[in-house]
C-alpha positions as CSV (number, residue, x, y, z in Angstrom):
1,M,24.3,10.0,-13.4
2,F,26.1,7.9,-10.7
3,S,28.7,5.3,-10.6
4,K,29.2,2.2,-8.5
5,G,31.1,2.7,-5.4
6,K,29.8,6.1,-4.5
7,I,26.2,5.2,-3.8
8,D,25.2,2.4,-1.4
9,L,21.5,2.5,-1.7
10,V,18.9,4.2,-4.0
11,I,15.4,5.3,-2.9
12,N,13.2,6.2,-5.9
13,T,9.4,6.0,-5.7
14,P,7.9,6.0,-9.1
15,N,5.0,8.4,-9.7
16,T,4.5,8.1,-13.4
17,G,5.0,4.4,-13.9
18,N,7.6,2.9,-16.2
19,I,7.9,5.7,-18.8
20,K,11.3,4.8,-20.3
21,N,12.4,8.4,-20.8
22,S,11.6,9.6,-17.3
23,R,14.4,10.5,-14.9
24,G,13.1,8.1,-12.3
25,Y,13.0,5.2,-14.7
26,K,16.6,5.8,-15.7
27,I,17.7,6.0,-12.1
28,R,16.0,2.7,-11.2
29,K,17.4,1.0,-14.3
30,R,21.0,2.2,-13.6
31,A,20.8,1.2,-9.9
32,T,19.7,-2.3,-11.1
33,E,22.5,-2.5,-13.7
34,L,25.0,-1.6,-11.0
35,K,23.5,-4.0,-8.5
36,I,22.9,-1.2,-6.0
37,P,20.0,-1.9,-3.6
38,L,16.9,-0.1,-4.8
39,F,13.8,0.8,-2.8
40,T,10.7,1.9,-4.7
41,C,8.3,1.6,-1.8
42,I,8.6,3.6,1.4
43,D,6.9,0.8,3.5
44,T,9.6,-1.7,2.3
45,L,12.3,0.9,3.1
46,K,10.9,1.3,6.7
47,I,11.1,-2.5,7.2
48,Y,14.6,-2.6,5.9
49,L,15.7,0.2,8.2
50,K,14.1,-1.5,11.2
51,A,16.0,-4.7,10.3
52,V,19.3,-2.7,10.1
53,D,18.5,-1.2,13.5
54,V,17.8,-4.7,15.0
55,K,21.1,-6.0,13.6
56,R,23.3,-3.1,14.5
57,N,22.0,-2.8,18.1
58,D,21.7,-6.6,18.7
59,L,18.0,-6.2,19.5
60,P,15.8,-9.2,20.0
61,L,13.8,-10.2,17.0
62,F,10.1,-11.0,17.5
63,Y,8.2,-12.9,14.8
64,N,5.1,-15.0,14.3
65,P,4.9,-18.2,12.2
66,L,3.3,-17.9,8.8
67,S,0.3,-19.9,10.1
68,H,-0.4,-17.0,12.4
69,Y,-1.2,-14.8,9.4
70,L,-2.9,-17.4,7.3
71,N,-5.1,-18.9,10.0
72,I,-3.8,-22.4,9.3
């Protein structure tokens, strides 16, 4: 299907769950075996791409402490 060194990242959003004979399951399994970064959720991919943009363009990083979200 693919070999290590030719693919840097895999985006595969499951729509049928973990059915072992599905093409998507096989892709996710192979990416994991080859230690290729795998995204199965578009929201997580968006955050990753934002982080790459911040790093590449040396943009300021804004964040809140965890207590901000937990009302501690």
